[in-house]
C-alpha positions as CSV (number, residue, x, y, z in Angstrom):
1,M,22.7,13.6,-10.7
2,L,24.3,16.5,-8.8
3,E,25.6,15.6,-5.2
4,L,23.3,17.2,-2.5
5,T,24.9,19.1,0.1
6,E,24.1,18.0,3.8
7,K,21.6,21.2,4.0
8,Q,20.0,20.4,0.8
9,K,19.3,16.8,1.9
10,R,18.2,17.9,5.3
11,F,15.8,20.5,3.6
12,C,14.5,17.7,1.4
13,D,13.9,15.4,4.4
14,E,12.4,18.2,6.5
15,Y,10.0,19.1,3.4
16,L,8.7,15.6,3.5
17,I,7.5,16.1,7.1
18,D,4.8,18.5,6.2
19,L,5.2,19.8,2.6
20,N,6.1,23.3,3.8
21,A,9.1,24.6,2.1
22,T,9.6,27.7,4.1
23,Q,9.5,25.6,7.7
24,A,11.6,22.9,6.1
25,A,14.2,25.5,5.0
26,I,14.1,26.8,8.7
27,R,14.6,23.6,10.3
28,A,17.2,22.7,7.8
29,G,19.4,25.8,9.0
30,Y,18.6,28.5,6.4
31,S,18.2,31.9,7.6
32,T,14.5,32.9,8.7
33,K,14.7,36.1,6.5
34,T,15.5,34.2,3.4
35,A,13.8,30.7,4.2
36,K,10.7,31.5,1.9
37,S,12.5,32.2,-1.1
38,I,15.3,29.5,-0.4
39,G,12.6,27.0,0.2
40,Q,10.8,28.0,-3.1
41,E,14.0,27.9,-5.0
42,N,15.0,24.6,-3.8
43,L,11.8,23.0,-5.0
44,T,12.6,24.2,-8.4
45,K,15.9,22.5,-8.6
46,P,15.6,19.3,-10.6
47,Y,18.1,17.2,-8.6
48,L,16.4,18.2,-5.3
49,K,13.0,17.4,-6.8
50,T,14.2,14.1,-7.9
51,Y,15.5,13.3,-4.4
52,I,12.2,14.2,-2.7
53,D,10.2,12.1,-5.4
54,E,12.4,9.1,-4.7
55,R,12.0,9.5,-0.9
56,L,8.2,9.8,-1.4
57,K,8.0,6.7,-3.5
58,K,10.1,4.8,-0.9
59,L,7.7,6.0,1.8
60,E,4.8,5.0,-0.3
61,N,6.2,1.5,-0.7
62,E,6.8,1.0,2.9
63,R,3.1,2.1,3.7
64,I,1.1,0.4,1.1
65,A,0.8,-3.4,0.9
66,K,1.8,-5.2,-2.2
67,A,0.1,-8.2,-3.7
68,D,2.6,-10.7,-2.3
69,E,2.3,-9.1,1.2
70,V,-1.7,-9.6,1.1
71,L,-1.3,-13.1,-0.2
72,R,1.2,-14.2,2.6
73,Y,-1.1,-12.6,5.2
74,L,-4.4,-14.3,3.8
75,T,-2.3,-17.7,3.8
76,S,-1.2,-17.2,7.4
77,I,-5.1,-16.6,8.3
78,M,-6.2,-19.5,6.4
79,R,-3.6,-21.7,8.1
80,G,-4.5,-20.5,11.5
81,E,-1.4,-18.9,12.4
82,E,-2.8,-15.5,13.1
83,Q,-4.4,-14.4,16.5
84,E,-7.0,-11.7,17.3
85,E,-7.2,-9.9,20.5
86,I,-10.6,-9.9,22.2
87,V,-11.9,-8.5,25.4
88,V,-13.4,-10.7,27.8
89,V,-15.6,-9.7,30.9
90,E,-15.4,-11.9,34.0
91,S,-17.4,-11.6,37.1
92,D,-15.5,-10.9,40.4
93,G,-18.4,-11.4,42.5
94,D,-20.8,-9.1,44.4
95,G,-22.2,-7.7,41.2
96,M,-18.8,-6.5,39.9
97,S,-16.9,-7.6,36.9
98,S,-13.5,-6.8,35.1
99,A,-12.5,-6.8,31.6
100,R,-9.2,-8.3,30.2
101,K,-7.7,-8.8,26.8
102,M,-6.8,-12.1,25.5
103,N,-5.5,-13.4,22.3
104,K,-7.6,-16.1,20.5
105,S,-7.0,-18.1,17.2
106,I,-8.9,-16.7,14.1
107,G,-12.2,-18.5,13.7
108,A,-13.2,-20.7,10.9
109,K,-15.4,-18.2,9.1
110,E,-12.6,-15.9,8.6
111,R,-10.2,-18.9,7.7
112,I,-12.9,-19.9,5.2
113,K,-13.0,-16.3,3.8
114,A,-9.2,-16.1,3.5
115,A,-9.3,-19.4,1.5
116,E,-12.0,-18.2,-0.6
117,L,-10.1,-15.1,-1.5
118,L,-7.0,-17.1,-2.2
119,G,-8.9,-19.4,-4.2
120,K,-10.5,-16.6,-6.2
121,R,-6.8,-15.2,-6.9
122,Y,-5.6,-18.6,-8.3
123,G,-8.7,-19.4,-10.2
124,I,-9.5,-22.7,-8.1
125,F,-13.3,-22.0,-7.7
126,T,-14.2,-21.1,-11.2
127,D,-17.4,-22.7,-12.9
128,K,-16.5,-21.0,-16.2
129,V,-14.3,-22.9,-18.5
130,S,-11.8,-20.6,-20.6
131,V,-11.2,-21.9,-24.1
132,D,-8.1,-20.3,-25.8
133,T,-8.2,-21.4,-29.5
134,A,-8.3,-20.0,-32.9
135,I,-11.3,-20.7,-35.4
136,P,-10.8,-20.2,-39.0
137,V,-13.6,-18.2,-40.7
138,V,-14.2,-19.2,-44.5
139,I,-16.6,-17.0,-46.3
140,K,-18.0,-18.5,-49.5
141,G,-20.1,-16.9,-52.2
142,E,-19.5,-14.3,-54.7
143,D,-17.0,-11.5,-54.0
144,S,-19.6,-8.7,-54.4
145,L,-22.6,-8.4,-52.4
146,V,-24.1,-5.6,-54.5
147,D,-25.8,-6.4,-57.7
């Protein structure tokens, strides 16, 4: 892959903000007069497109939870390691009340649900029996079924 110039790299990074090639070219330092054509031209260069695609994939990986992250989270809920924020309303007297936020442990219902989801994942709670075997089939009789 060709080495990107600083301006090209800046263009690519700016393009990822709003996917607007003209504005990305302007923000990267290209002339406003030629920004539209430079922006479009940059998007046709394979090595710039490769860089943009790699950055998009990295951003996607950072934003989307993977299976191991989900399993770790469910495990922490099941073990009671997570807390949730709730709003508590307290009386101040004279018909007045105030609300405040506080943290409390995850309830049993949520912990059981997390355990069920983990159990499903690992096949712990299955009523079905899986049999993986080969059964030989022997066909006896005449070679031809047509008279």
